[in-house]
N, C-alpha and C positions, 0 to 999 in steps of 0.2 A: 718620651714614653707616653705622655698624655695624648699627643697627636695620634700615635699609633692606635691607642685604645679607642679614641674617638672615631678614627677612620674605620676601625673594625666594626664599631657599633653602627656607624652610618651605612657601611656596606651591607651589614647584616639586615638592617631595616629595608634597604633597597631590594635585597634578595628575597626578603619576606614578602615584599609587595609583589614581586614576580610570582611567587608561589600562590599568594592570595588571588591574584588575577587569574592564574591558571585554574584554581579551584572554582572561582565564579564562572569561568567559561567552560567548565567541564560538561555542562548540559546546555542545550539551546534554551533561550529565554522562554519559548513556548512550552517546552517540556517542564521547565522549572515552575512555570505558572500553573500547569496542570497538577503537578505534585503538591503545590501550595494549596490549591483548591481542594485537594483530597486530604488536607490537614496533616501533611507530612511536616513534622516540626522543623527539621533542618531546612527544608525547602521554603517554608513560610518565612523563616528568618533571613535566608539568603535572598529571597525575592524582594524583600524590602529594600535591599541595596541594588540588586540587578535591575529593578524597575526604573531606576534613574537613568539607565542606558548610557549614553555618551558621557554623562557627568561622572559616573562611576569610573569609566575607563580613563577619563581625563585626570581624575584625582589620583588614581593608581600610577598612571604614567608620570604625573608630576612628582609623586613621591620617589619613583624609581630614578628619574633623571636628576632631581635635586640632590637626593641623598647619595647617589652614586658619584656625582660630580664633587661634592664636598669630601666624601671619603677618599677619592682618588687624589685630590689636591693635598689633603692632610698626609696621605701615605707617601706621596712623592717628595714631601719636604724632609722626610726622615730616613728614607732608604735610597740606595743607588737607583739611578734612572732605569737601568736594564732590568733589575729585579721588579721595579714598579711596573714596567711594561709587561713583564711575564705574568705578574699577579692580575693586572688589568685584563690581559688577554684571556687568562683562565676564567676569571669571573664573567666576562662577556660570553664565553663559550657556555658556561653553566647556565647563565641567565637566558640566552637567546637560542641555544641549540639543544642542550641536554634537557633542561627543565620542560620546555614546551612539548618535547617528544616522549617524556616519561609519564607514567601513570599518576593519577591523583593519589596522594599518600594520606594516611591517617593523620600524620603530623600536619599536613597542609590543611586538611579539613578542620582539625582542632584549632589551628591558628586562626583560620578564617572565622570560625564561630566565636572565638575569643574577641577579635577586633571588630566583628560585624556591627555591634551596637555603636561603637565609636565612628565607624565609617558612615553609618546611616545618619548619625547626629551631624557629622561634618557636611554631608551632602544636603541636609536640610537647610544649611546656611549658604553653601557654595553652589548649589544647583543653578540659581539665576545667572551667576557669573559664567559657569561652564556653558550654559545654554547660549549666552551671547557670543562666547568664543566659538562655539560650534556653528552658529549661524554664519559667522564670518569665514571659517575654514571649510565649511561644507562644500563650497564651490571649487576648492583647490584639488579635489580628487573625485574620481568617479564613484558613484554610490552603487553601481551594478556589481554584484559579486558573482564571479564565475563559478558555475556549478562543478566544473571539472568533467562534465559529460560532453562528448562530441558526437557520438553515434549510438545506435541501438545496443550494440554489444556492451558499451559502457554502462548503460542502464540495467542490462541483464546481470552484469558483474555486481552492480550495487544491490540488486535483489538477492543474489546469491550470498553476498556478505551479510545482508539483513537477516537471512535465514539462520545464520550462525551467531547473531548478536544475542547475548544472554538476556538482555533486558528488553528485547523487542516485544511489543504487544500486538504485532501482526500475527494472525494465525497462519499456519502452513497453507491452508486453503486460499487465503487472500493473496499470499505471495505467489502461489502456483497459478492463480488466475491472472495475475499481472504478467507473469512470464509467458503464459499461453497467449495473452492478448498481443504482446510484443512480437511473438513468433507466429501470429495468426496467418499472415500472408506468406510464410515460408512453405505453406502447404497448398496443394492444389485439390480440386474436386476429386480427382482419382484417388487421392490418399484417404479420404474420409467417407466416400460414398458406400452405399450398400451394394455389393456386387450382384450381378444378374443371377448367379447360381443360388443366391439366398432368397431371391424374390420369387414367389409363386406365380405361375402363369396359368390362366384359366380361360376357358372358352366363353364367349359372350352368350352362347345358348345354354350354358349350364343352368340347370334348374335349382333354385334355392330350396333347400330342405335340410332336415336334421343332420344328415351325413356331411353335406357340403359345409354347412355352418360350423359344425364341430371340427372339420378338417382345417378350415381357414383359421378358426380361433386357436388351434394348436400350433399354428405357424408363428415363428418368432418375429417376423416382419409383417406389420399390419397392413401395408400397402401391397396390393395385388395387381399384376399386369394383366390386361385383357387383350387377347389376340386369338385368331382362329387356329393358328398353328405355331410351332416353336420358332419358325423363321418367317412367319407371316407379318404383315404390317401391324403396328401397335394401334389398337382401336380405342383404348381407354385405360383408366385406372380406377380402382375402387378401394376404399378403406373398409376392411372387413368388420370393423366395429359398428358399421352402419347396418350390418346384417344380423338378424336374429330369427327365431322361429315364427315370429309374427309377420315376417315378410313373405310375400308370395310373388312368384314370377321368375324371370330369368335375370342373369347377371347384367345383361345389356340394358335392362330397365332401370338399374340403379348406378351404373358406372358413370364416371366423370369422363366425358368425351373431349373436353378441352385439355390439351397436353402441351406442356412447356418443356423445352430442352435446354441443356447446358453442356458445354464442352468439358471433357475430362481434364484438360490442361488449364482451365480457368482457375485463378486464385480464389480463395474463399471470400474475399471482400467483394469480388464480382458476383459470387453466388448469393451473398446477402443482398446485393443490389437487385438481383433477379427475383428473389423472394419478395422484395419490397415492391417492385414494379408490377409483378404478376399477381400479387396477393394470393399466391397459391402455395400450399404447404409441401408439394412434391414436384421435383424436377427430374426429368429423365436424362440420364447421362449418355452422351454419344461421343464418338471419336471422329477423326478426319474423314473416315469412310462412311459415316452415318450409321455405324454399327451401334446397337443398343448395348451398353456396358453395365448398366445398373440404374439405381435411383438415388437421388439426394434429397434428404428431408431436413427440416429445421432442427430435428433432434440430432442429426449428424453434425450440424454446425455447432450446436450447444455443447455436445459431448467433446468436440475438439477444443472449443474455447474455454470451457469450465472444467473439463476432465470428467464430469458426470452431470446428470440432470439434477440440480439442487432442489431442496425443499423437502417437506415432510410427505409421508405416504398418504396424501389426501386426494381422493378422486371423485368427490361428490359435488363437482362444480355445477352440475345440472339442478341441484337442489338449493333453492333460495334459503330454506330453513337451515340446512347444514352449513352453508357459507356464513350466514348471519350469526350462527352459534359458535363459530370457530374461536373467537377471541373473548367470549363471555367468561368471566371469572367465576369459578365455583366457590361459594363461601366455605371457609374452613370449619369443620365440625367443632373444633375447639373453641373458635370464636363465637359460634352460635350458642354454645353451652355457658359462656361466661355471663355473669350477672351484670346488667348495664350499670354504669356508674351514674349516680345522681349528681349532676353538675350544679344543681341549684343550691346545694348546701354550702 
């Protein structure tokens, strides 16, 4: 009877070690360290043990193996072999199949907090020994851990899962940008360009005046095509924001005559390369027959990559004073009214 009681105790200790190991491994070490830095009490205590790394896992595996072996031996001495085998198989299934796949329980967390000081104390003495053992056994197995990712769709699935993870600290915008970046080259220029029907066409001989400036500024697309007729050759481009009532002359005096083209079927990474090589903010989109289909701008690319043009509504980049003052802190009125403290007393 004594052997059976002892075997139950030893097996219970082994199972407890499995539960404690699972609780320690519930969070990656980096995340546990972050929470400890933020003064989360439970994380601070747990990290004292997890920081030992392989020494902690060696200690827990040692407890699991030794106490399991002793418990099984004592159990086999007092009960029939068949029953002993069934009990052993059930315990192995619980320890290495059911427990690892189950959620971390409140009981497991309470047990871990209870024994954590003892574990930390033991590791303080046993860490040098485990480090020597680890240095010998480290060459027996590969240190590279497979990510489980094989292609882009796997990474997209991971981002989708992250969006539904309750304790995720990624913003929806960050995850959406990551997805858009991975899917960037799934799109071609024709998908994101501004079509020709939305781009205003103007004659090079149009005289700049209040009516023309107002008409152009009311147009949603700031880049204007310059040509003599609707089907005539493209003569140039002009950004209407360059035009105001102080300008005098004709459109041909201010238009950009250097024109760069891109094919509607080019992928967006090719478009980015074109922007980089030409150092030009607008590309004219054509097809196989050299027909003009629209224009492509850096804004089109950013909108596809980011979903929107990020940032605050600040447009005074031409003012050095406004830019310099952007990040200046305004003193709080409450702080100004406080009586200074005399630190000399």
